[in-house]
N, C-alpha and C positions, 0 to 999 in steps of 0.2 A: 504493500500500498503505499508507494512513494508519492504518488500523487494526492491531492486534495480537492475537494470540490467547494466551492462558494455555495454552501447550502441555501441560504437565504436571498443571494442574488439570482441562484437557479430557480428558486421556487419561492417567490415572493409571497405568495398567499400565508405561507407559514407567519409572516410577519404584518400582517393586514392591520391587527389590533395597535400594532406598535406605531410611534410619531415621533418626529423630529430627532432629537439626539439620541432618544432610546433604541430608535430605528437603527441609526448608525452605528451604535453601541453594538447592539446584538448582532448585526452582520460582524463585525469587527471580531466577535468572540464565535460565530459559527462556521468557520470552516472546517470540515469534517474528513476521516479519510476515505477513498474511493476505493471500491471493487468491482473491476471490470469483468463482464462474465460474456463470453463466445456461446454463440447458437448450440444447441445440443443439450444433451442431458446435464445438471447440476446436482453435484453430491454436495448438498448444502451442510451434511455434517464435516466435511473438510474444513468449514469455517466456523464451527460451533463458538470458538473461543472471541472472535472478532468483537461482537457490540454485549456479550453476556455481562448484565447488571446495569444497561444501557437502554435505550428506547429498542433498538433492534437496527434494521437496516431500512432506510426510506430509498424506495425505488424511484431514481431522478429521469432515467431514459430506458426505453425498449419493452418488452412484452414478456412476462412468465406466465407458464401454465402450471399449476399445481394439482396434481393428479392422486386422489384417494380412492381405494377399492380393495375388493375382498371378491375372492373366487371368479375373476374375471370379469368382473363389473364393476365400472367405474364413475366416479363424478368427477367432474374437474370447475376449477377457479381460475378463471384469467385475471391478473394482476397487470396494470398500468402506472404510469408517471404518478406519484402522490401517495401510493400505497405503501403503508409500513408494515413488516414482515418480520418474524421473528423462527426462520426456518428448522432452526437447532432443536426446537423446544418437540417433545414428544408430541405425534402426528397421528395417534391411533396405535403405535406400536406396541406401547405400554398398555391398553386398556384391555379390559377382559375377554372384550372381542377384538382381538388383533385386526388392523387394516393395514394394506399398503401404501407407501408414501412415493410419489415420486415428484421431482422438479423440471422442467424443460424450458430452454431459454429459446425464445421464437425471434427475436431480432436482438442484436447486440445491447447486453443490458449493462447499466453503471448504476451501482449502489452506494449510498452515502451511508458510513459507519457511524449510526448516533451511539457511540458508545458511554461508558461510563464519564471519563473526563470531558466528553461533549455535553453530557448532562449537566456536570459541575459547572461548566462555563457558563452554560445557558439557565441558571438556575435563579438570577436575577430578571428573569424574561420570561415567566410563566405562562403570558400569553402564546407562547409559542409551543408550551408542553401542553396547552389545553386545546392548542389547533390538531397537534399528533393525536390527542385522544379522539377527537373528531374525526380523523381520517381512519381511526381503527375501526369507530363505531358504524361509518360510512361501509367499510368493508363489510359488516356483518350484515348492514340491511340489504346490501346488492346480493349476498349470499341468498338471504331471504325471499328476494325477487326472483333469483334463479330457481331456487325450488317451487314458487308458486309457478313460475312458467312451465318448468318441468311437469307440474301437474296435467296440464292440458291434455285431453285425450288425443286430440289430431296435431301429429306431428309436424305437418306443413305451419300451423299457426304456432307451434312451440320455436320453430326456428324464425319465422317472422318476424314475432314477439322479442327472440333474444338479440336479433341482429339489429334491431330499432333500439335495444334496450342496451347495447353497447356503443350504437350510433351515439345515444343520449351522450357519452361522455368522450368518444372517439371517432366521431363522423365530423366530415367538412362538407357545408353545402355549396354544392357548384349548380351551374344552370340546369343540367340533366338529372339531376337527382343529390342524394346524399352519399358522398362518398366513404367507405368505410375501408381504411387499409388495415387489412388483418391477416396475416401470413399464417393462416391455421387449418387445418388438415380437417376433412371430413369425420376422421376417424375422431378428433378432439372436441369438433362441435356435437358430436355423438353424445358424449361424454357431459356436455354441459347441458344438454335437452335430455338425457335419459333413452337413448337410442343405439342400435345399430349402424355402423358405416353406411353399407349399401342403402338402407333406408332412408338415414341424411342423404345422399347422393341424389336417391330417386325425388324424394320430397324436394330437394332445391332445384333440381330439373322442374317440377310441376310449378315452383314460384315463378321461376323465369320465364316457362311457358305462359304464364297469365301477366306478363310484364311487372313484376313487383320487384323484381332483381335482375342485375346484371353482374356475371364475374366480370372484374376487370385487375388485370395481373395477378397478384397476391390477395386481392381482397374484392368488395361487393360495392355496387351502385345500388342504392335504394330509391326506389321511383314511389310515387305517389306519397298520401300522407299516412303517419304513424297506425298500425290499426287498430281498431276499437271494435266493440261489438264481437267478440273472437268467437264466440260461439255460434255465429251468422255466417262465418267464412267456411 
């Protein structure tokens, strides 16, 4: 971790509640170590000691998928810039009913290491800690929304709603629709909506035939308005 990140410079929302000299002082205190990850599987346990005792790792750039499963059935969570994670903590392996856990880097990732020395430096600025707590709660809320999406009986609807849900955070509006740059496989999409890969491929094809989305390189273009009245689709 020879490199450092200007945490508040790159993620100004963390310090939105600070003003004037306090904001400038906080930024001077906020540089953190940087952890860079290449695309592919990530063995999070290899970095178990980086931020233990601190807030954890703050995703600054890139995309990560966390997959949890048992007996060949998996669920997944997509993490994007702004998310806070502590991947070294037990994630099902030590529970009474154990689950497998794996992390995959989709595009190059940069993480800020918010270790205990960083926490100590930022102690005079509790507004930043409160915002990080909010980030953790936002992540739990998104998981609840994903669970609700996965309950719909029709796979087409699940995929359509999921892509719009992701577009709320990562989409960009263009003249031809909402562009969602998301280099994710049909298999991982299946983990997000509780479906098998062949069924996901078929459902995406049906959505495309209906003019609701198009493939665009490694992502999608969503057309029309966000879905409402899902039971009528």
